Every structure is written in structure tokens, then in C-alpha cells.
C-alpha positions in Angstrom: 79.0 44.9 8.4 77.3 47.0 11.0 74.3 45.5 12.9 72.0 48.2 11.6 72.9 47.5 8.0 72.6 43.8 8.6 69.1 44.1 10.0 68.0 46.2 7.0 69.5 43.6 4.7 67.3 40.9 6.4 64.1 43.0 6.5 64.1 44.4 3.0 63.3 41.1 1.1 61.4 39.6 4.1 58.4 42.1 3.9 57.4 41.4 0.3 58.0 37.7 0.8 55.7 37.4 3.8 53.0 39.5 2.1 53.2 37.2 -0.9 52.9 34.1 1.3 49.8 35.6 3.0 48.1 36.2 -0.4 49.1 32.8 -1.8 48.0 31.0 1.4 44.6 32.5 1.3 44.2 31.3 -2.3 45.7 27.8 -1.8 44.2 26.8 1.6 45.7 25.8 4.8 47.8 22.7 3.8 49.2 24.2 0.6 49.7 27.5 2.4 52.1 25.8 4.8 54.0 24.3 1.9 54.2 27.7 0.2 55.5 29.3 3.4 58.3 26.7 3.8 59.4 27.2 0.2 59.4 31.0 0.5 61.3 30.7 3.9 64.0 28.7 2.2 64.1 31.2 -0.7 64.4 34.2 1.8 67.3 32.3 3.5 69.2 32.0 0.2 68.7 35.7 -0.6 70.1 36.7 2.8 73.0 34.3 2.6 73.9 35.5 -0.9 73.7 39.2 0.2 75.5 39.0 3.6 77.5 35.8 3.5 78.6 33.6 6.4 78.9 36.6 8.7 75.2 36.3 9.5 75.9 33.3 11.7 78.4 35.1 13.8 76.0 37.3 15.8 73.6 35.5 18.2 70.9 38.2 17.9 71.1 38.1 14.1 70.6 34.3 14.2 67.6 34.6 16.4 66.1 37.3 14.1 66.7 35.0 11.1 65.0 32.0 12.7 62.1 34.2 13.8 61.7 35.5 10.3 61.7 31.9 8.9 59.0 30.8 11.4 56.9 33.9 10.7 56.9 33.1 6.9 55.8 29.5 7.4 53.2 30.5 10.0 51.8 33.2 7.7 51.2 30.6 5.0 49.2 28.3 7.3 47.3 31.1 9.0 46.3 32.7 5.7 45.0 29.4 4.4 42.4 29.1 7.1 39.2 30.8 5.7 37.3 33.0 8.3 33.9 31.7 7.0 35.1 28.1 7.6 36.3 28.9 11.1 33.1 30.6 12.0 31.1 27.6 10.7 33.3 25.2 12.6 32.8 27.2 15.8 29.0 27.4 15.4 28.4 23.8 14.3 27.7 21.4 17.3 30.1 18.6 17.8 28.8 15.4 16.0 26.0 17.3 14.1 25.5 16.5 10.5 25.5 19.2 7.8 22.3 20.2 6.1 23.2 18.6 2.8 24.1 15.3 4.6 20.8 15.3 6.5 18.9 15.9 3.3 20.7 13.1 1.6 20.1 10.7 4.4 16.4 11.6 4.4 16.2 11.0 0.7 17.9 7.6 1.1 15.5 6.7 3.9 12.4 7.7 1.8 13.7 5.6 -1.1 14.3 2.7 1.2 10.7 2.9 2.5 9.2 3.1 -0.9 11.3 0.2 -2.2 10.2 -1.9 0.8 6.5 -1.1 0.2 6.8 -2.2 -3.5 8.5 -5.5 -2.5 5.7 -6.1 0.1 3.0 -5.4 -2.4 4.4 -7.8 -5.0 4.6 -10.5 -2.4 1.1 -9.7 -1.1 -0.4 -9.7 -4.6 1.1 -13.1 -5.4 -0.6 -14.5 -2.2 -4.0 -12.8 -2.6 -4.6 -12.4 -6.3 -6.5 -15.7 -6.4 -8.9 -14.8 -3.6 -12.5 -14.3 -4.6 -12.7 -11.0 -2.6 -9.2 -9.6 -1.9 -10.4 -6.1 -0.9 -10.7 -6.6 2.8 -7.1 -7.9 2.9 -6.0 -5.0 0.7 -7.7 -2.6 3.1 -5.4 -4.0 5.9 -2.4 -3.8 3.6 -3.0 -0.1 3.0 -3.2 0.6 6.7 0.0 -1.4 7.4 1.9 0.2 4.5 1.0 3.8 5.3 1.8 3.1 9.0 5.2 1.8 8.3 6.2 4.4 5.6 4.5 7.6 6.9 3.6 6.8 10.5 -0.1 7.2 9.5 -2.7 5.9 12.0 -6.5 5.7 12.0 -6.3 5.0 8.2 -9.6 4.5 6.4 -9.7 3.6 2.7 -13.0 4.0 0.8 -14.0 3.0 -2.7 -16.1 5.1 -5.0 -19.3 3.1 -5.8 -20.2 5.2 -8.9 -19.6 8.6 -10.4 -20.9 11.2 -8.1 -22.3 8.6 -5.7 -21.2 7.5 -2.3 -18.0 6.1 -0.8 -18.1 2.7 0.9 -15.4 1.3 3.2 -12.9 -0.8 1.1 -13.0 -3.7 3.6 -16.8 -4.0 3.4 -17.3 -7.4 1.9 -21.0 -7.8 2.8 -23.2 -5.2 1.1 -25.9 -5.8 3.7 -23.8 -4.5 6.6 -24.5 -1.1 7.9 -21.0 0.4 7.6 -20.5 4.2 7.5 -20.8 5.5 4.0 -19.5 8.9 2.9 -20.7 11.4 0.2 -18.3 11.8 -2.7 -19.6 15.4 -3.2 -19.7 16.9 0.3 -17.2 18.2 2.9 -13.4 18.0 2.7 -13.6 14.4 1.5 -15.9 15.5 -1.4 -13.4 18.3 -2.2 -10.5 15.8 -2.4 -12.4 13.3 -4.5 -13.9 16.0 -6.9 -10.7 18.0 -7.4 -8.1 15.2 -6.9 -6.0 17.5 -4.7 -4.9 16.1 -1.4 -5.5 17.7 2.0 -2.6 17.9 4.5 -3.2 19.4 7.9 -1.0 22.5 8.6 -0.3 23.3 4.9 -0.8 27.0 4.6 -0.8 26.9 0.8 -4.3 25.3 0.8 -6.2 28.4 1.8 -8.5 29.3 4.6 -11.6 27.8 3.0 -10.0 24.4 2.7 -8.9 24.6 6.3 -12.5 25.5 7.3 -13.9 22.5 5.4 -11.4 20.2 7.3 -12.4 21.8 10.7 -16.0 20.9 10.0 -15.0 17.2 9.6 -16.2 15.5 12.8 -13.2 13.2 13.1 -9.4 13.8 13.3 -7.9 14.2 9.8 -4.3 14.8 9.1 -4.1 13.6 5.5 -6.6 12.8 2.8 -5.9 11.9 -0.8 -7.8 10.6 -3.8 -7.0 7.3 -5.5 -6.8 7.6 -9.2 -7.0 5.3 -12.2 -5.9 7.5 -15.0 -8.1 10.6 -15.0 -10.8 8.9 -12.9 -11.1 8.8 -9.2 -11.8 5.4 -7.8 -11.4 5.9 -4.1 -10.1 8.0 -1.2 -7.8 7.3 1.8 -8.2 9.2 5.1 -5.5 9.2 7.8 -6.4 10.6 11.2 -2.8 11.2 12.4 0.7 11.4 10.9 3.8 10.7 13.0 6.1 12.4 10.5 6.6 16.2 10.0 4.7 17.2 6.9 7.2 20.0 6.1 10.1 17.6 5.7 8.1 14.7 4.2 6.1 16.2 1.4 8.0 14.3 -1.3 7.5 11.1 0.6 3.7 11.7 1.1 3.3 12.6 -2.6 5.1 9.4 -3.6 3.0 7.3 -1.3 -0.2 8.8 -2.7 0.8 7.7 -6.2 2.1 4.4 -5.0 -1.2 3.5 -3.2 -3.0 4.4 -6.4 -0.7 2.1 -8.5 -1.2 -0.7 -6.0 -5.0 -0.2 -6.1 -5.1 -0.2 -9.9 -2.9 -3.2 -10.2 -5.2 -5.2 -7.9 -8.3 -4.1 -9.8 -6.7 -5.2 -13.1 -5.6 -8.5 -11.7 -9.0 -9.1 -10.2 -10.7 -8.2 -13.5 -8.5 -10.7 -15.4 -9.2 -13.4 -12.9 -12.9 -12.7 -12.9 -13.0 -12.8 -16.7 -11.3 -16.2 -16.6 -13.0 -17.8 -13.6 -16.3 -16.1 -12.7 -19.7 -16.3 -14.4 -20.4 -12.8 -15.8 -24.1 -12.9 -14.7 -24.0 -14.4 -11.2 -20.4 -13.6 -10.2 -20.0 -17.1 -8.9 -17.3 -19.5 -10.2 -17.9 -21.1 -13.6 -18.1 -24.9 -13.4 -14.5 -25.6 -14.3 -13.2 -23.0 -11.8 -15.5 -24.3 -9.1 -14.3 -27.9 -9.5 -10.7 -26.7 -9.4 -11.1 -24.5 -6.4 -13.5 -26.6 -4.5 -11.3 -29.7 -5.0 -8.4 -27.8 -3.2 -10.7 -26.9 -0.3 -12.0 -30.5 -0.1 -8.4 -31.9 0.1 -7.5 -29.3 2.8 -10.6 -30.2 4.8 -9.7 -33.9 4.7 -6.2 -33.2 5.7 -7.5 -31.5 8.8 -10.1 -34.2 9.5 -13.0 -31.9 8.8 -16.4 -33.0 7.4 -17.8 -31.3 4.3 -21.1 -31.0 2.6 -22.1 -30.1 -1.0 -25.5 -28.6 -1.9 -27.0 -28.2 -5.4 -29.6 -25.4 -5.7 -31.9 -25.6 -8.7 -34.2 -22.9 -10.1 -37.0 -24.7 -11.8 -39.1 -22.9 -14.5 -36.3 -20.4 -15.1 -36.2 -21.7 -18.6 -39.8 -20.5 -19.2 -38.6 -16.9 -18.6 -35.8 -17.3 -21.1 -38.0 -19.0 -23.7 -40.5 -16.2 -23.5 -37.8 -13.7 -24.5 -37.3 -12.1 -21.1 -33.5 -12.8 -20.8 -32.9 -9.6 -18.9 -35.5 -10.7 -16.2 -33.9 -14.2 -16.0 -30.4 -12.7 -15.6 -31.7 -10.3 -12.9 -33.2 -13.3 -11.0 -29.9 -15.2 -11.2 -28.0 -12.2 -9.9 -30.2 -11.8 -6.9 -30.2 -15.5 -6.1 -26.4 -15.5 -6.3 -26.3 -12.4 -4.1 -28.3 -14.2 -1.4 -26.0 -17.3 -1.6 -22.8 -15.3 -1.4 -24.0 -13.3 1.6 -25.0 -16.5 3.5 -21.9 -18.7 2.9 -18.7 -18.2 4.8 -15.4 -16.9 3.4 -13.8 -20.3 3.0 -16.9 -21.9 1.4 -17.1 -22.1 -2.4 -19.9 -21.1 -4.7 -20.2 -22.1 -8.4 -22.8 -22.1 -11.2 -23.2 -25.6 -12.5 -25.4 -24.6 -15.5 -28.0 -22.1 -16.5 -30.4 -22.9 -13.6 -28.3 -24.7 -10.9 -25.7 -23.5 -8.4 -23.2 -25.6 -6.3 -22.1 -24.8 -2.8 -19.2 -26.5 -0.9 -19.7 -26.1 2.8 -16.6 -26.8 5.0 -16.7 -28.0 8.6 -20.3 -29.1 8.5 -22.0 -32.5 8.3 -25.2 -33.3 6.4 -27.4 -32.6 9.3 -25.9 -29.1 10.0 -25.7 -28.4 6.3 -29.4 -29.1 5.9 -30.3 -26.6 8.6 -28.1 -23.9 7.0 -29.6 -24.6 3.6 -33.1 -24.5 5.1 -32.5 -20.9 6.2 -31.1 -19.9 2.8 -34.1 -21.6 1.0 -36.6 -19.6 3.0 -35.1 -16.4 1.5 -34.8 -17.8 -2.0 -38.4 -19.1 -2.0 -39.7 -15.7 -1.0 -37.7 -14.1 -3.8 -38.6 -16.5 -6.5 -42.3 -16.7 -5.6 -42.8 -13.1 -6.9 -44.7 -14.1 -10.0 -45.6 -10.5 -10.9 -42.0 -9.5 -11.0 -40.5 -12.5 -12.8 -43.5 -13.4 -15.0 -43.4 -17.0 -13.8 -43.5 -18.9 -10.5 -39.9 -20.1 -10.2 -39.5 -23.0 -7.7 -36.3 -23.5 -5.8 -35.1 -26.9 -4.7 -31.9 -28.2 -3.1 -30.1 -31.5 -2.7 -27.5 -32.0 0.1 -24.8 -34.6 0.3 -22.2 -34.9 3.1 -18.8 -36.6 3.3 -19.9 -38.6 6.3 -17.2 -40.9 7.8 -15.6 -41.5 4.4 -13.6 -39.2 2.2 -15.4 -39.1 -1.2 -13.9 -37.0 -4.0 -15.6 -33.9 -5.3 -17.3 -35.5 -8.3 -18.9 -38.2 -6.1 -20.3 -35.5 -3.8 -21.6 -33.5 -6.7 -23.3 -36.6 -8.2 -24.9 -37.5 -4.8 -26.2 -33.9 -4.4 -27.6 -33.9 -7.9 -29.4 -37.1 -7.1 -30.9 -35.6 -3.9 -32.0 -32.6 -5.9 -33.9 -34.8 -8.4 -35.3 -36.6 -5.4 -36.6 -33.3 -4.0 -38.3 -32.5 -7.3 -39.9 -35.9 -7.5 -41.1 -35.7 -3.9 -42.2 -32.0 -4.4 -39.9 -31.0 -1.5 -37.7 -28.0 -1.1 -34.6 -29.8 0.4 -33.5 -33.4 0.2 -30.6 -34.8 2.2 -28.6 -38.0 1.9 -29.6 -38.6 5.6 -33.3 -38.9 4.7 -34.9 -42.1 3.5 -37.1 -41.9 0.4 -40.3 -42.6 2.3 -39.6 -40.0 5.0 -39.2 -37.3 2.3 -42.4 -38.1 0.5 -44.4 -38.2 3.8 -42.9 -34.8 4.8 -44.1 -33.2 1.7 -47.7 -34.5 1.5 
């Protein structure tokens, strides 16, 4: 066979085969394209061998052309399987950079981890603080820590709504007499958030120019502000001066944290209500007698373990029964509430206040002896006397007396201290004195009151 005829015999089946390999490789991908090319190369070799016979291996140039054709078919399968779009993306993507779906998935996982951690922390926090008489200052600090860890929020200020349409008071304000900064629930950007329930986020163009103008009028830095809800009602607001996360990529996290803080807040409110219903006197807000004995006994034991002295005072409101017997129960309740308010403001956080009965209160003072306790009680009694002496307001001249008993060098139990303080209170009434202490002799007391 002539060389020209031999070459034509090789090329005639080679062209359609290599075109088919190119199309098939594009459809199958790079790896499968190589496999298709190898199969088609073997098939082309069988066709040539069947048409020409062994004579094809007698000419060196023909052998080289055959091997080149085989290599071209295999290469075509692999080359066609490489998508141009994938090549361009591979060239443009930096080495080691994550794809956008992977980054988004990682961000979602990170957000879920932060939220899960916040829930675990709150459950532990609630277990440790639910029994406190006033857990709100500690919850104020918990909100600051949680938003700082989860959202990078700083200068966080939680406020509670005092009444509908009223003012906002700092959540950590435990003493009503302190002059902390109060906010209006109806004015400015904060009033807009409380009234509408829609959060404010600095840099959010969807909020409109008027909202941005309201925020600019705020005299302090504000990056984030959201309302705290209990169902359809607003019960508070949280302001964050700065955010260390990009709002554009963290909107879902911020929305989740808004709802989470509301749930935490409502859970604490409900827990506090249940505890108050079971342990607190509904009129005075102090412990009922059983709860006082239980809580004060724990404080007493803790003081003894630390080698601290304690003192117990009984405050009696004489002639309070006359107000009740005359049918003015509301007046009597109001007097009890105000007396309890004075007592709660004057005692320390780790002291205990309880209502012994309708006209008497009990106070456990830690880290004080009888002498120092008498001085503290004397200051309290001056305010109580001024309040109760308002005959025109109460309809009767209510007399306040107090008995004080200290632990001294011994370690008496709580019931013994209460019994001694009640004895001193009766002694003050018999001697017509305001305060009687277990350090005073009977003659000294009577002489002091003449």
C-alpha cells in the first residue's frame, strides 16, 4: 500500500473519533474525559489494524503518526473535560481563600455557637441568682457581658420601662432614691424604638432619613438600640454605644440577640414573680415570717463561720391597729409600704428584712455588734418617727419603737436573737423609749426617757 493511501486510511476514522471525544469529554468532565479518550484511542487502533493489517508497523513514519494520533485522542478527552468557567474561577480565586458558600456556612455556625453559649450561660446564671431579693443589678451586668461576647457591643445600657408611656430607669438601679439618669419613653430615637418596637442600627439605609436624623440628635454614641418585649408589651430598652461586628454581615445574629435578651428578661421577671408570691409579703415587699427565718438563718450561719458578729432588730408600729379598726385599711397599707421602703433603702444588700406580723418588722444586720447596730437603728428611727408622726395623713399618731439584740461573744441561734429583740422592744414600750438594746440596763433606759 502506498504511503499516501496509508495516511488517508489513518485519518479518515481519526477525525470523527477525536471530535466525538471532544464533545463527550466536555459533557463528562476531566477525569471521565481521559477515560473516554483512552477507550476511543484503542478503538481507533483496532479500526486501523483491521483496515491496513500488520504492514502499518513496517514504516517508521507511519508508526510515529499512529502514536501521535493515539496521544491526541487521549489528550482531547482530558482537555475538553476542563470547563472554561472553572479554569477562570481557579485562576481568579486566591490561594487558600474560602469560597463564599463556605464562608457563609462558617459564619452561620459561629453565630449558632455564640447563641448556644449565651443560652447555657443564662441558665447557669438564673440558677445562681433566682433566689436573690433584687437580681436586676446582676442581670444588668449579665446583659452587658452577653452582648459584648456575642456581638462585640460596648457601652451597653439596659433600661426598664416604669409604666406605660412613662420613663425609663436604668435596670441596675436598686435604690429608687439615687439620682441616676432617666430617659423618656416617648421622645427621641429611644422613644421611637420603645413606641414602635423597631430597632435602630447605625448605617442601615433602609431606616430612612428621619430616623437617622433622630439618632444624630442623640447626645451620646449609639450604634444599636432595641426594645425588650413581653408579648405585645414593651418592658425595656437596650442601648449599645458601639458594635465591633459589621452590621451588614451580622443582621441575623443581631436580630437573634434582640429576641434572646427579651426571652432572658421575661424569664427572670416570671421567676422573680413566682418567688415574690411565695416568699414576699404583698404589701411591704419584705420577706414573710417563714421566708425570713429560712433566709436569715442561712446568713446567720455564714456570719458565724466567718467569725462575724450579727445583730437583730425588731421595729414595731404601735397604734397601727387603730387605723385598721377604723376601716382605713388602704391608709394602713400605705404606711406599711412607706416604712418598708425606708428600711429597705437603709439596710445593706446582705442584710435581711422580714415582716414578723401586721405591725412589726425584723432586720438581721451582719458584721455589726449591738453598739453599732443601735447607732444604725437610731438613724433609721429618726426617719420613721418623722413619717409616722404625720397624724393628719394617717388619722392616728403611730409610734415607732425598736428592740436590738446582738450575738455578742456567743453564737446564739436565730430564734434566740428574735426572742431577745422582742423582749427589748417590749422594754422600750414600757420605758416609753424609741430604742432599747441588750447592752442597756433597765434603769439606764428609764432614766434616758424621763
